BADO-442442 format. One line per 8 residues: number of its first residue (from 1); their letters; for each residue x, y, z of N, C-alpha, C, CB. Coordinates in Angstrom, 3 decimals, always signed. Glycine has a CB too. Layout:
BEGIN
NUM = a = X/Y/Z/X/Y/Z/X/Y/Z/X/Y/Z | ...
***
This chain:
BEGIN
1 = maigerih = +91.395/+103.454/+74.710/+91.946/+102.871/+73.725/+92.531/+101.711/+73.878/+92.660/+103.552/+73.256 | +92.134/+100.531/+72.984/+92.555/+99.456/+72.886/+93.880/+98.790/+72.473/+91.858/+99.180/+72.386 | +94.155/+97.819/+73.212/+95.431/+97.201/+73.000/+96.142/+97.120/+71.783/+95.344/+96.077/+73.343 | +95.393/+96.946/+70.873/+96.139/+97.003/+69.106/+96.604/+98.705/+68.880/+94.567/+96.495/+67.501 | +95.598/+99.640/+69.142/+95.770/+100.786/+69.360/+97.198/+101.038/+69.645/+94.938/+101.149/+70.258 | +97.482/+100.808/+70.934/+98.858/+100.803/+71.185/+99.989/+100.488/+71.016/+98.981/+100.670/+71.669 | +99.841/+99.273/+70.363/+101.021/+98.492/+69.885/+100.812/+99.049/+68.504/+101.021/+96.739/+70.072 | +100.185/+99.527/+67.484/+100.144/+100.173/+66.392/+100.779/+101.686/+66.791/+98.664/+100.117/+65.831
9 = ffrilrgm = +100.767/+102.351/+67.896/+101.444/+103.438/+68.193/+102.782/+103.187/+68.253/+101.024/+103.984/+69.277 | +103.370/+102.462/+69.506/+104.312/+102.418/+69.471/+105.343/+101.440/+68.719/+104.290/+102.530/+70.367 | +104.872/+100.686/+67.863/+105.518/+100.696/+66.488/+105.974/+101.200/+65.812/+105.239/+100.541/+65.886 | +104.975/+102.370/+65.362/+105.306/+103.328/+64.458/+105.862/+104.208/+64.895/+104.486/+103.774/+63.848 | +105.787/+104.621/+66.661/+106.954/+105.439/+67.053/+108.545/+105.003/+67.308/+106.535/+105.949/+68.193 | +108.435/+103.760/+67.077/+110.000/+102.847/+66.653/+110.394/+102.443/+65.757/+110.300/+101.826/+67.056 | +109.706/+103.052/+64.751/+110.044/+103.100/+63.317/+109.994/+101.680/+62.748/+111.465/+103.742/+63.087 | +109.120/+100.547/+63.359/+109.036/+99.139/+62.820/+107.935/+99.060/+62.137/+109.048/+98.070/+63.784
17 = tqkylgma = +108.174/+97.994/+61.162/+107.504/+97.530/+60.323/+106.392/+96.237/+61.027/+108.547/+97.147/+59.260 | +105.069/+96.216/+60.545/+104.556/+94.630/+61.068/+105.172/+93.235/+61.049/+103.487/+94.301/+60.389 | +105.917/+93.262/+59.596/+106.573/+92.180/+59.432/+107.767/+92.080/+60.323/+106.871/+92.074/+58.144 | +108.717/+93.230/+60.618/+109.604/+93.208/+61.437/+109.365/+93.119/+62.892/+110.213/+94.108/+61.165 | +108.665/+93.884/+63.611/+108.036/+93.477/+64.824/+107.230/+91.812/+64.816/+106.936/+94.719/+65.098 | +106.587/+91.485/+63.633/+106.126/+89.961/+64.060/+107.098/+89.306/+64.048/+105.166/+89.210/+63.269 | +108.242/+89.182/+63.160/+109.336/+88.564/+63.232/+109.959/+88.621/+64.236/+109.984/+88.796/+62.469 | +110.238/+89.826/+65.109/+110.848/+89.742/+66.236/+110.090/+89.225/+67.598/+111.332/+90.954/+66.361
25 = lgfpeksa = +109.402/+88.880/+67.345/+108.276/+88.151/+68.252/+108.655/+86.505/+68.046/+106.474/+88.561/+67.638 | +109.126/+86.283/+67.131/+109.363/+84.840/+66.900/+108.097/+84.178/+65.526/+109.117/+84.017/+68.668 | +107.365/+85.212/+64.979/+106.233/+84.522/+64.176/+107.066/+84.645/+62.700/+104.488/+85.426/+64.263 | +106.430/+83.240/+61.998/+107.092/+83.002/+60.449/+107.368/+84.323/+59.579/+106.007/+82.066/+59.492 | +108.068/+84.574/+59.038/+108.166/+85.317/+58.082/+107.269/+85.603/+57.250/+108.908/+85.039/+57.585 | +106.465/+84.476/+56.692/+105.521/+84.262/+55.581/+104.149/+85.305/+56.276/+105.139/+82.306/+55.317 | +104.010/+84.726/+57.672/+102.492/+85.666/+58.160/+102.935/+86.477/+59.575/+100.844/+84.383/+58.632 | +104.531/+87.139/+59.750/+104.467/+87.667/+60.620/+103.597/+89.023/+60.729/+105.556/+87.671/+60.837
33 = dvrlaqye = +103.616/+89.934/+59.327/+102.799/+90.704/+59.340/+101.594/+90.660/+59.645/+102.848/+91.028/+58.622 | +100.923/+89.814/+59.035/+98.924/+89.380/+59.035/+98.768/+89.213/+60.456/+98.231/+87.568/+58.113 | +99.598/+88.559/+61.662/+99.649/+88.457/+63.114/+99.291/+89.565/+63.769/+100.847/+88.123/+63.573 | +100.602/+90.617/+63.075/+100.474/+92.145/+64.052/+99.233/+92.504/+63.480/+101.786/+93.568/+63.838 | +98.847/+92.591/+62.549/+97.816/+93.446/+61.644/+96.403/+92.779/+62.571/+97.884/+92.990/+59.524 | +96.271/+91.688/+62.779/+95.247/+91.100/+63.561/+95.055/+91.812/+64.951/+95.571/+89.639/+63.744 | +96.234/+91.906/+65.753/+96.477/+92.146/+67.108/+96.494/+93.805/+66.623/+97.985/+91.303/+67.908 | +96.661/+94.508/+66.199/+96.541/+96.156/+65.805/+95.167/+96.290/+65.314/+97.657/+96.739/+64.537
41 = ngsrtpka = +94.469/+95.429/+64.780/+93.043/+96.073/+64.361/+92.116/+95.166/+65.311/+92.599/+95.914/+62.510 | +92.314/+94.577/+66.063/+91.690/+93.632/+67.316/+90.857/+92.813/+67.039/+91.035/+94.247/+68.340 | +91.321/+92.130/+65.965/+90.811/+90.963/+65.829/+91.157/+89.799/+66.610/+90.958/+90.726/+64.749 | +92.620/+90.152/+66.956/+93.067/+89.028/+67.997/+93.555/+90.043/+69.016/+94.341/+87.811/+67.454 | +93.386/+89.547/+70.438/+94.096/+90.257/+71.882/+95.082/+89.362/+72.006/+93.160/+90.366/+73.413 | +96.337/+89.955/+72.303/+97.617/+89.186/+72.776/+97.200/+88.837/+74.045/+99.042/+90.000/+72.805 | +97.539/+87.295/+74.140/+97.546/+86.828/+75.934/+99.038/+87.624/+76.594/+97.754/+84.574/+76.186 | +99.133/+87.264/+77.675/+99.926/+87.964/+78.862/+101.362/+87.756/+78.299/+99.684/+87.222/+80.521
49 = dltaalaq = +101.622/+86.374/+78.050/+103.143/+85.937/+77.801/+103.452/+86.943/+76.143/+103.271/+83.720/+77.585 | +102.278/+86.886/+74.976/+102.591/+87.817/+73.801/+102.799/+89.636/+74.445/+101.061/+87.621/+72.566 | +101.864/+89.740/+75.269/+101.557/+91.182/+75.534/+103.186/+91.701/+76.388/+99.863/+91.317/+76.685 | +103.710/+90.707/+77.092/+105.225/+90.679/+77.873/+106.241/+91.428/+76.901/+105.861/+88.938/+78.166 | +106.213/+90.176/+75.492/+107.246/+90.169/+74.541/+106.987/+91.362/+73.952/+107.309/+89.021/+73.603 | +105.638/+91.868/+73.298/+105.873/+93.060/+72.687/+106.155/+93.766/+73.456/+105.068/+93.560/+72.022 | +105.662/+94.252/+74.985/+106.714/+95.415/+75.518/+107.955/+94.880/+75.214/+106.680/+95.793/+77.153 | +108.726/+94.285/+75.672/+109.886/+94.106/+75.628/+110.563/+94.809/+74.437/+110.036/+92.836/+75.699
57 = vldvspha = +110.028/+94.234/+72.905/+110.590/+94.595/+71.808/+110.325/+95.933/+71.433/+110.276/+93.786/+70.894 | +109.265/+96.208/+71.478/+108.743/+97.666/+71.569/+109.486/+98.880/+72.646/+107.194/+97.471/+72.038 | +110.020/+98.069/+73.525/+111.049/+98.674/+74.814/+109.834/+99.711/+75.702/+112.757/+99.903/+74.014 | +109.004/+99.088/+76.350/+108.283/+99.846/+76.945/+107.718/+98.921/+78.023/+107.381/+100.522/+76.062 | +107.024/+99.339/+78.805/+106.486/+98.510/+80.082/+105.155/+97.951/+79.197/+106.056/+99.610/+81.754 | +104.852/+96.655/+79.883/+103.185/+96.211/+79.571/+102.127/+96.877/+80.219/+102.857/+94.776/+79.964 | +102.438/+97.769/+80.937/+101.013/+98.440/+81.315/+101.110/+99.575/+80.534/+100.707/+98.834/+82.932 | +102.242/+99.982/+79.854/+101.449/+101.012/+78.696/+100.794/+100.399/+77.447/+102.515/+102.064/+78.036
65 = lavpdids = +101.111/+99.195/+77.329/+99.972/+98.621/+76.285/+98.762/+98.157/+76.696/+100.400/+97.536/+75.565 | +98.638/+98.050/+78.085/+97.135/+97.996/+78.533/+96.717/+98.786/+79.065/+96.729/+97.181/+79.203 | +96.046/+99.709/+78.430/+95.088/+101.089/+78.957/+93.389/+101.273/+78.731/+95.701/+102.420/+78.114 | +93.033/+101.943/+80.035/+91.667/+101.651/+79.616/+90.899/+101.754/+77.986/+91.004/+102.539/+80.472 | +89.990/+101.606/+77.957/+89.173/+102.056/+76.988/+88.633/+103.746/+76.998/+88.044/+101.088/+77.095 | +89.829/+104.379/+76.344/+89.216/+105.501/+76.062/+89.267/+106.143/+74.584/+89.701/+106.326/+76.964 | +88.811/+105.325/+73.753/+88.512/+105.719/+72.308/+87.276/+106.388/+72.205/+88.472/+104.558/+71.376 | +86.636/+106.621/+73.193/+85.119/+107.631/+73.148/+85.229/+108.522/+73.861/+83.754/+107.095/+73.589
73 = yvglmhtl = +84.490/+109.662/+74.046/+84.300/+110.317/+75.079/+83.707/+109.944/+76.082/+83.904/+111.137/+74.855 | +82.495/+108.814/+75.887/+81.845/+108.415/+76.865/+82.538/+107.484/+77.575/+80.737/+108.027/+76.523 | +83.657/+106.573/+76.694/+84.319/+105.883/+77.821/+85.592/+106.638/+78.439/+84.749/+104.486/+77.324 | +85.823/+107.690/+77.928/+87.057/+108.623/+78.689/+86.151/+108.976/+79.974/+87.707/+110.288/+77.680 | +85.190/+109.559/+79.599/+84.351/+110.029/+81.293/+83.885/+108.610/+82.083/+82.509/+111.136/+81.006 | +83.538/+107.814/+81.610/+83.346/+106.661/+82.588/+84.915/+106.227/+83.208/+82.558/+105.277/+81.705 | +85.862/+106.434/+82.687/+87.395/+106.020/+83.255/+87.451/+106.914/+84.289/+88.781/+106.207/+82.207 | +87.244/+108.100/+83.937/+87.450/+109.019/+84.855/+86.922/+108.984/+85.929/+87.258/+109.971/+84.518
81 = ftledryg = +85.107/+108.721/+86.017/+84.274/+108.612/+87.412/+85.013/+107.617/+88.074/+82.636/+108.165/+87.315 | +85.713/+106.242/+87.190/+86.021/+105.403/+88.021/+87.670/+105.817/+88.885/+85.927/+104.060/+87.147 | +88.479/+106.647/+88.206/+89.498/+107.370/+89.058/+88.601/+108.011/+90.307/+90.352/+108.621/+88.108 | +87.566/+109.005/+89.763/+87.483/+109.421/+91.265/+86.423/+108.314/+92.299/+86.789/+111.132/+91.250 | +85.882/+107.471/+91.995/+85.597/+106.539/+92.785/+86.795/+105.854/+93.545/+84.884/+105.703/+92.060 | +87.483/+105.451/+92.911/+89.165/+104.211/+93.404/+89.864/+105.423/+94.098/+90.591/+103.330/+91.615 | +90.387/+106.753/+93.074/+91.179/+106.992/+93.593/+91.398/+108.532/+94.025/+91.916/+106.428/+92.973 | +89.887/+108.975/+94.162/+89.933/+110.333/+94.770/+90.087/+111.734/+93.850/+91.101/+110.268/+95.697
89 = lkicecdg = +90.026/+111.397/+92.489/+89.913/+112.325/+91.510/+89.108/+113.358/+91.621/+89.635/+111.827/+90.526 | +89.128/+114.347/+91.592/+88.303/+115.404/+91.547/+88.633/+116.270/+91.047/+87.942/+115.785/+92.412 | +87.131/+116.883/+89.911/+87.147/+117.835/+89.271/+86.826/+119.096/+89.963/+86.477/+117.582/+88.343 | +87.231/+120.113/+89.825/+87.267/+121.491/+90.173/+87.468/+122.747/+89.146/+88.258/+121.533/+91.063 | +87.031/+124.156/+89.677/+87.212/+125.294/+88.531/+87.817/+125.948/+89.471/+85.928/+126.089/+87.704 | +89.068/+126.768/+88.877/+89.925/+127.577/+89.519/+90.409/+128.744/+87.976/+91.314/+126.453/+90.364 | +89.876/+129.992/+88.739/+90.234/+130.941/+88.065/+89.570/+130.526/+85.992/+92.105/+131.010/+88.522 | +88.441/+129.979/+86.575/+87.745/+129.849/+85.309/+88.453/+128.922/+84.473/+87.586/+131.138/+84.613
97 = elhlrvdv = +88.929/+127.838/+84.818/+89.562/+126.837/+83.946/+89.147/+125.545/+84.672/+91.226/+127.023/+83.776 | +89.021/+124.274/+84.246/+88.569/+123.369/+85.058/+90.272/+122.463/+85.025/+86.944/+122.548/+84.400 | +89.895/+121.813/+86.106/+91.101/+121.379/+86.454/+91.054/+119.475/+87.670/+91.733/+123.025/+87.346 | +91.497/+118.620/+87.350/+91.599/+117.703/+88.122/+92.719/+117.494/+89.234/+91.551/+116.857/+87.374 | +92.001/+116.958/+90.432/+93.165/+116.829/+91.495/+92.780/+115.950/+92.154/+93.540/+117.916/+92.366 | +93.530/+115.106/+93.350/+93.415/+114.154/+93.821/+93.123/+114.612/+95.151/+94.372/+113.358/+93.562 | +92.161/+114.171/+95.594/+91.555/+114.243/+97.355/+92.671/+113.072/+97.879/+89.382/+113.587/+97.706 | +93.524/+113.539/+98.390/+94.756/+112.677/+99.443/+94.184/+112.005/+100.445/+95.856/+113.621/+100.269
105 = fqgkdaak = +92.794/+112.632/+101.081/+92.602/+111.934/+102.314/+91.280/+111.276/+102.036/+92.623/+112.875/+103.628 | +91.003/+110.757/+100.420/+89.927/+109.663/+100.219/+90.502/+108.265/+100.739/+89.499/+109.539/+98.580 | +91.923/+108.314/+100.983/+92.285/+106.972/+101.541/+93.741/+106.824/+100.826/+91.096/+105.666/+101.138 | +94.211/+105.490/+101.006/+95.611/+105.298/+100.441/+96.091/+105.082/+99.154/+96.073/+104.413/+100.939 | +94.600/+104.687/+98.351/+94.846/+104.699/+97.047/+94.903/+106.251/+96.403/+93.781/+103.818/+96.433 | +94.305/+107.190/+97.004/+94.664/+108.481/+96.244/+95.581/+109.346/+96.737/+93.617/+109.257/+96.054 | +96.437/+108.602/+97.929/+97.423/+109.063/+98.469/+98.524/+108.588/+97.470/+97.507/+108.660/+99.885 | +98.712/+107.453/+96.989/+99.568/+106.575/+96.304/+99.515/+107.518/+94.854/+98.963/+104.822/+96.257
113 = lhemlcaw = +98.082/+107.583/+94.425/+98.077/+108.144/+93.158/+98.902/+109.619/+92.987/+96.595/+108.274/+92.803 | +98.426/+110.310/+94.083/+99.325/+111.711/+94.261/+100.459/+111.934/+94.214/+99.283/+112.243/+95.196 | +101.125/+110.807/+95.046/+102.498/+110.554/+94.928/+103.116/+110.496/+93.445/+102.729/+109.298/+95.618 | +102.277/+109.500/+92.628/+102.769/+108.985/+91.599/+102.779/+110.362/+90.582/+101.913/+107.663/+91.167 | +101.828/+110.848/+90.296/+101.337/+112.353/+89.537/+102.524/+113.175/+90.309/+99.376/+113.068/+89.964 | +102.748/+113.702/+91.497/+103.616/+114.486/+91.452/+105.199/+113.818/+90.904/+103.522/+115.056/+92.783 | +105.762/+112.625/+90.818/+106.800/+112.350/+90.106/+106.292/+112.551/+88.514/+107.326/+110.912/+90.522 | +105.706/+112.231/+87.926/+105.329/+112.636/+86.442/+105.407/+114.446/+86.439/+103.506/+111.954/+86.017
121 = geqaaklk = +104.864/+115.032/+87.400/+104.976/+116.795/+87.507/+106.530/+116.956/+87.195/+104.530/+117.593/+89.324 | +107.227/+116.244/+88.382/+108.628/+116.675/+88.247/+109.374/+116.206/+87.047/+109.359/+116.254/+89.390 | +109.115/+115.057/+86.253/+109.616/+114.618/+84.913/+108.848/+115.902/+83.845/+109.039/+112.763/+84.550 | +107.807/+116.598/+83.902/+107.009/+117.398/+82.855/+108.009/+118.514/+83.240/+105.155/+117.679/+83.038 | +107.896/+118.914/+84.649/+108.954/+119.823/+84.693/+110.393/+119.847/+84.244/+109.016/+120.011/+85.707 | +110.997/+118.953/+84.378/+112.322/+118.640/+83.881/+112.481/+118.828/+82.084/+112.605/+117.019/+84.395 | +111.562/+118.319/+81.620/+111.301/+118.207/+80.094/+111.028/+119.717/+79.746/+109.936/+117.136/+79.662 | +110.287/+120.620/+80.276/+109.630/+122.153/+80.086/+110.896/+122.872/+80.412/+108.201/+122.651/+81.210
129 = sgeisked = +112.147/+122.551/+81.412/+112.821/+123.536/+81.394/+114.477/+122.635/+81.196/+112.431/+124.523/+82.795 | +114.341/+122.151/+80.339/+115.421/+121.449/+79.277/+116.241/+120.544/+79.768/+116.351/+122.356/+78.642 | +116.135/+120.031/+81.312/+116.716/+119.353/+82.068/+116.785/+118.108/+80.975/+116.029/+119.242/+83.483 | +115.748/+117.210/+80.843/+115.674/+116.110/+80.132/+115.247/+116.218/+78.356/+114.680/+115.326/+80.967 | +115.640/+115.447/+77.768/+115.074/+115.543/+76.160/+113.807/+115.155/+76.417/+115.787/+114.535/+74.910 | +113.223/+115.343/+75.333/+111.687/+115.073/+74.979/+111.849/+113.107/+74.993/+111.133/+116.003/+72.986 | +112.898/+112.880/+74.273/+113.180/+111.329/+74.239/+113.343/+110.541/+75.719/+114.607/+111.120/+73.402 | +113.936/+111.457/+76.483/+113.891/+110.926/+78.164/+112.989/+110.834/+78.826/+114.468/+111.541/+79.038
137 = ydrwryry = +112.229/+111.942/+78.527/+110.773/+111.912/+78.730/+109.570/+110.818/+78.765/+110.467/+112.600/+77.918 | +109.553/+110.463/+77.434/+108.845/+109.664/+76.949/+109.267/+108.236/+77.486/+108.868/+109.880/+75.599 | +110.877/+108.019/+77.239/+111.531/+106.624/+77.826/+110.457/+106.625/+79.366/+113.737/+106.785/+78.200 | +110.812/+107.678/+80.308/+110.408/+107.508/+81.635/+108.533/+107.342/+81.320/+111.032/+109.026/+82.705 | +107.723/+107.940/+80.700/+106.503/+107.479/+80.392/+106.365/+106.273/+80.144/+106.033/+108.022/+79.531 | +107.057/+105.734/+79.253/+106.126/+104.469/+78.346/+106.815/+103.307/+79.238/+106.496/+104.259/+76.211 | +107.853/+103.636/+80.194/+108.714/+102.293/+81.055/+107.861/+102.588/+82.473/+110.922/+102.511/+81.297 | +107.431/+103.493/+82.977/+107.340/+103.918/+84.167/+106.277/+102.840/+84.831/+106.951/+105.443/+84.163
145 = pefdttgh = +106.882/+102.124/+85.687/+107.930/+102.828/+86.792/+109.338/+102.514/+87.056/+107.454/+102.651/+88.047 | +109.489/+101.550/+86.258/+110.924/+101.235/+85.875/+112.053/+102.169/+86.199/+110.981/+101.074/+84.493 | +111.774/+103.251/+85.326/+112.772/+104.633/+85.325/+112.583/+105.675/+86.196/+112.739/+105.360/+84.095 | +111.820/+105.629/+87.238/+111.432/+106.364/+87.875/+112.028/+106.537/+89.191/+110.390/+106.168/+87.820 | +113.001/+107.712/+89.370/+114.132/+107.684/+89.973/+113.524/+108.528/+91.446/+115.423/+108.396/+88.973 | +112.331/+109.270/+91.420/+112.000/+109.749/+92.597/+111.625/+108.850/+93.592/+111.121/+110.572/+92.450 | +111.123/+107.540/+93.552/+110.523/+106.782/+94.818/+109.102/+106.838/+95.172/+111.148/+107.245/+95.994 | +108.958/+108.055/+94.607/+107.014/+108.581/+95.022/+106.256/+107.075/+94.555/+106.098/+110.407/+93.570
153 = whkvvpsq = +106.565/+106.512/+93.575/+105.532/+105.524/+93.332/+105.597/+104.359/+94.422/+105.703/+104.945/+91.866 | +106.770/+104.089/+95.331/+106.598/+103.196/+95.952/+106.303/+103.556/+97.527/+107.610/+102.444/+95.644 | +106.482/+104.496/+98.214/+106.228/+104.899/+99.373/+105.129/+106.156/+99.534/+107.488/+105.167/+99.872 | +104.527/+106.242/+100.760/+103.903/+107.291/+101.097/+104.460/+107.650/+102.564/+102.421/+107.050/+100.966 | +105.142/+108.235/+102.805/+105.544/+108.953/+104.382/+104.654/+109.875/+104.690/+106.972/+109.751/+104.523 | +103.883/+109.741/+105.721/+103.162/+110.863/+105.946/+103.936/+111.896/+106.913/+101.838/+110.434/+106.491 | +103.517/+112.890/+107.218/+103.925/+114.190/+107.765/+104.152/+114.005/+109.218/+102.874/+115.303/+107.507 | +105.302/+114.355/+109.973/+105.021/+114.168/+111.316/+103.680/+114.711/+112.387/+106.127/+114.642/+111.733
161 = glsdllve = +103.075/+115.825/+111.548/+101.883/+116.321/+112.118/+100.843/+114.922/+111.859/+101.378/+117.884/+111.309 | +100.484/+114.622/+110.609/+99.623/+113.305/+110.803/+100.369/+112.347/+111.208/+98.932/+112.787/+109.640 | +101.250/+111.769/+111.319/+101.730/+110.801/+111.989/+101.637/+110.781/+113.646/+102.978/+110.762/+111.531 | +101.549/+112.062/+114.362/+101.236/+112.322/+115.302/+99.368/+112.007/+115.734/+101.831/+113.583/+115.262 | +99.058/+112.265/+114.765/+97.516/+112.617/+114.685/+96.782/+111.241/+114.927/+97.051/+113.311/+113.122 | +97.705/+110.437/+113.817/+97.166/+108.639/+113.993/+97.518/+108.152/+115.211/+97.897/+107.462/+112.912 | +98.853/+108.623/+115.587/+99.019/+107.794/+117.155/+98.216/+108.135/+118.412/+100.467/+107.994/+117.721 | +97.821/+109.660/+118.451/+96.908/+110.040/+119.371/+95.391/+109.488/+119.130/+96.968/+111.496/+119.393
169 = efkkqsdk = +95.205/+109.036/+117.945/+93.781/+108.447/+117.777/+93.779/+106.981/+118.116/+93.234/+108.625/+116.283 | +94.908/+106.478/+117.794/+95.129/+104.905/+118.208/+95.151/+105.072/+119.714/+96.663/+104.110/+117.589 | +95.711/+105.975/+120.086/+95.526/+105.994/+121.507/+94.108/+105.689/+122.247/+95.926/+107.264/+121.865 | +93.634/+107.240/+121.884/+92.157/+107.205/+122.191/+91.276/+105.964/+122.101/+91.570/+108.092/+121.362 | +91.462/+105.192/+120.687/+90.954/+103.948/+120.373/+91.157/+102.696/+121.499/+91.602/+103.623/+119.069 | +92.134/+102.669/+121.670/+92.648/+101.852/+122.416/+92.104/+102.007/+124.176/+94.140/+102.067/+122.101 | +92.040/+103.618/+124.414/+91.645/+103.427/+125.623/+90.030/+103.186/+125.972/+92.164/+104.505/+126.246 | +89.408/+103.491/+124.902/+87.916/+103.058/+124.563/+87.543/+101.705/+124.696/+87.572/+103.355/+123.215
177 = ek = +88.562/+101.153/+124.381/+88.413/+99.529/+124.140/+89.019/+99.033/+125.486/+89.345/+98.844/+122.658 | +89.595/+99.710/+126.788/+90.001/+98.990/+127.889/+88.746/+99.279/+129.175/+91.635/+99.535/+128.279
***
């Protein structure tokens, strides 16, 4: 999905007109709607400073506006392939259903993605149980990681067993080098 589609999505979600959003960004009233239309239809791409301003007015993270190209099935598949290569995302079958999972042993990026997905899962579970509202859930998603109170996204603490194993391996490596 292109940035213009995300701008349009969040503008509609917030109940704003193109003119209102354009004027909130500082465009002259006479051309505010035209400028916004250009960004939404993709004939213009906002620079980083404008993207930051858009995010602020729309009350989302700038990252929520800049998403990969997933507006075609082929584009989506290549995005998933990239996630497999970089973050250890794997496809598997369980009880006749396809699932995506993260191979946390593929490296630190995979482990971080796993922690971030766990934080998302916690919020989704809170929504399902009625602990939080849909608005709170969406606010968490669209401002991620700003409102993530789990701390999963910024730290990965290995288990004691893994820590012991790593220390043992470092000792072995050190002994070999002597």
